[in-house]
Each structure stands twice: as C-alpha cells, then as structure tokens.
N, C-alpha and C positions, 0 to 999 in steps of 0.2 A: 733526758727524763720529764722534763717541764717541771713547773711549778703545780704545785695540787691547789684546789679552789679554796681550800681554808687558808692558805698563805698567800693571798692576792686580796688586794684593794683595789676601787673602782674610784679614781681622782676625778675631780672636774678641773679643766683648764678653761680659760677664756670666758669666765662666768656659766659654765656647763655648756659653752659651744661645742667643746671638744671633752668626752669621757673616756678615759683611757684605764686599763689593766695594769696594775705593776706590782711588783712582792712586797710583803709589808717589811722584809727584809732584804739587804741587797741593793744595788743603785737603784734609785729614786728621783723621778725626775721632779724638778720644782720650777723654778723661774728663769732659769739659764735657757732651755728649750723655745719657751716661748718668746723672749728677748731676741733669741736668734731667729725665731720665723719673723719678727716684727722687723728686722733689719734687711729681709732679704725683698730687693725691688723687682719682682718679679710681675709677670703680665699674662693673664689669660693664653692659652694655646701655646705656652713654651714650656719645656720640661726640665726637671729639677731631680737631683742625685743628693742624698744625703747620705754620707759615710758613716758609720758607726750611728746608726739609728735608733738604737736602744728601744725601747716601745713605743717609738713613732711621733713622738708626741711632738717634737716640731714640725714635721712635716704635716702633722694635721692640723695644727695651727696655723701653718699659713696656708693650707686648704681651704679654712675658714674664711681667711683674709682675701684670698686671690682664689677664686672659685673657676675653673677650668684648666688647671694645671696637670702635667701627666706625673706622677710621683713616685720615683725608687728609692727606697733604702737598702742600705747594705746593713748587716748586725753580723758579727764575726760569732757570738753566743747565743746559740740554737734555742736557749728557753726564750730567751728575750726576743730574738727573732718570731718564734712563734705568737708571742704577746703582741709585738708588732704585727701580724698579720691579721691577730684576732679584732685587736681595737682597729684597724684600716680599714677591714673589709675589702671592696672593690676599689675605694679609695686610693691603695697606693700597693703597687708592687715592693715584696721585701726579698731579698735575695740573702741567703745564710753563706757570707763567707768573709775572708780575710781581705782587708783592701788592698794589701799587696800580694795577693793573689785571686783577683777576682775572676769570674765564669768567662769562658772564651766569647759567648754570645755580647755579656755585658760591657766586653772590651772592644765589641765593634759600634758600639753607642758614644755618641758625643750628645752634651745635655749645654742650656743655655745657662745653668744655673749649679756649682756645689754648694751645698751647705755642709758645715760640720760645728761638732764640740767636742773635740779632740780631750784625751785625760790630761789634768791638769796638773797633777805630781809627776815629778821627775822619776826616771826608773830607782833612783836609790835614796832619793829623799823621802822624810816622815815615817810614821808608822803605818804598816801594813793593815787592812782593812781584816777584819775578821772573815766577812763574807769574801767568796771567793769572785762573785758576780761584781760585788761593789769593786775589788781590789781592780779587777779589770778593767771596769769603767772608768775610774781614777788615775790610776798608775801608767803611766806611760811607757810600754815596752815596742812601741813601733814608732820611731824617730819624727818626731816633727815633720822633717823634711819630705818623709816619705809619706804624710797625708798629703801635702801642699802638691808632691811631686805626682799622686794619683789623682788629684781634681785637676793638677794641669793637664793630664794627657785624655782627662774624660770631659773636659771643657772644649765647646766648639770656639773657635777663633773670636776674639772679643766677649766671651763668657765670663760670668762674674763668681768669684769664689766669695764667700760670706761664713766668718768664721765667729766664733766669743769663745775667749781664752782666758786663763790668770793674766793679769798684769804685770806680773814680772817675767812672762816670757815674751814680750813685745820684742827684746831683741831676736829672739829666735824666730818670731814668725818675721819680721823685716828680714832677716838673712835667708830664709828659705824662700820669700817671695821673689826677691827683686830680681832672679835670673829669667822669667818667665813672666812676671807681672808688672804692671805698673796702674795707675792711677789709685793707688793705695791710699783709703780712708781708714781713721781712727778714731770711734769714741768710746772715751771711758766712759766706765760705768762705777760711779761714786757713791757708798753707803748713804753718806748724808755731805751735806754741806760743810765744809773745810776738811774732811776727808780726804786721804789720798784712795786713789782708785786700787779697787783690788779686781776687776775685770775690764776687758775690752770684748768692742766688737770692732772687727776689722772687715774691710771689702776691699778686693783687687779685682783688676780687669785683665784677662789673658791678652797677652800680647800689646799692651796699651803700654803709653811712654809719658803722662800725664804725671806731673807734681806728685808729692805726698803730700797728706793733708790732713791735719792734726782739729779735729772737731770739737767743738764745746761739749762738756760732759752731761750724761743724764743721770741726774740725781735721783734715788732710788727712795728714801727716805725724806718725811719732812720732820725737822727738830734736830739739837744736837746729840740726843740720844733714846732708846726705846726706854717707855717711862710707864706702859702699862702693857696687858695683855689684850691688844686691837689691833687693828690694820692702820699703820701709819705711813704706809706708800704716799710719795707725792704726785699731786695730779697729773702729771706725764707718765709717770710709772703705770699709775692705777687706769690710766687708759689703754695702756698697751695690755696690761696683765689681764685686765678685766672686759675692756670692751674691743680687742682686736685692732686698735691704731697700730700705725705702721710707726717706725722709727725714722726718720729720714734722714740724709746724706747731705742736706745743702745746709 
C-alpha cells in the first residue's frame, strides 16, 4: 500500500547534499548509512550493489562522494523500495526482492562492490519494535552468513564487500567472511574516547589472501559525555557526516 504523504518526512544528509523521504515512524536512516557510504573505496565507472538498501540513503551518499558509479539497490519491503526509487530518481536502480531470492537478471550480473547495513539484532534478542517495518529492518531473520554469501556470489573476483554492523557481531562477521574473503580490515566506531566500540566498519576482498588488519577507531563525539542539546561530533566524524569525507582504510 505504501506510505501516505502525511506519514513521511524529507530529511537532509551530508549537509543537504542528499534529501531523502522516509517514514515518520518505522525504520529511519540516521548516521549508519552515511558512515557506510564513506567507507566504500569506489571509483568512477565501477558498479555497486547495496543489499537491504532501505530508502536508499547509503547509495545516494556514495554517489555524492564518487560521481559516475552505476548503483543498484535491493530492498525486500515494497514500501521502502518505493521510497528508494523516489529518492534516487535515475541515480539508482532499485529492485524489490529478498536477497535470498534475487531475480534471474540480477543473478547474471557481477559487481565491483557490494555494500550492506544488515539488521543488528539477533532473531531472539531484545524487545520487538512496535512498527513492522522497523522490526524487519533491525532484527535479523536472514542469517548474517547468507548476507555475506549473497555478496560473494554477486562480486567480481577481487571485488570488495563493505559493511557496517554491531560490534558484538564481529565474531559472526569474521566466521562468515573467512571462506571466500581475505584482506579483511576492521575499523571500530567508538562513541567517545575511552568508550567501547558499539559498531564496526568492515571491508573484505573476494578471493584475497592478505592478512587481517585491525585499524584505529573512529571516535564519533567529543568529550566524555553529551552535556547539551547541540552537535558534539568530533572533527573527523563531522567531516564524514556533513562534508562527504571518506573514511580511509590505511
């Protein structure tokens, strides 16, 4: 049925470089897709597949930073896929499908990059969200290994997979990546200096054999605590979230 206009907001990302319609309630893109886009080391002329694209924010942020990409998004929730098409226009092809059952024409394609922001919460953990769309976006019912398996099948040899995920899922990520991927790099995302990482960015190359690399964390906020109703992003985080800076892997 889709969302009614009254149930949508149009929100700014990258300092207004990307404007995206999304539901007032339900799953709403925030910083994670922007951080994911910043971590993709893509170049003009390459093609990129986003699994679980939601309303398209990650791919559209990537397109701002790297013009000239061919973008394809896959989203299983039809109302979110419709918003992604509306947000993207001609900038991205959006396919409504489950990543475990991609259409035949998409299964014939291979990509330089696959990117994904899979659901963080395990199938049996935590309290279910009241909104069905938010619940589907945040709680895993397709195992993480299947996300990575689909990515591997759609990547070209030596293609790159880039993901953002919850820090407590790192063992699952590494176990699922090891058979097909090498050159795995992991960058922790730390809320504040001295805090434990809550999320991670992880990159891996199909068919590579280079060793694992644990990189220095990206600290997202200044100061030991949030003390006022204001933007307290660190300078590196602000450059990524407002100015479309890249997050490097060296």
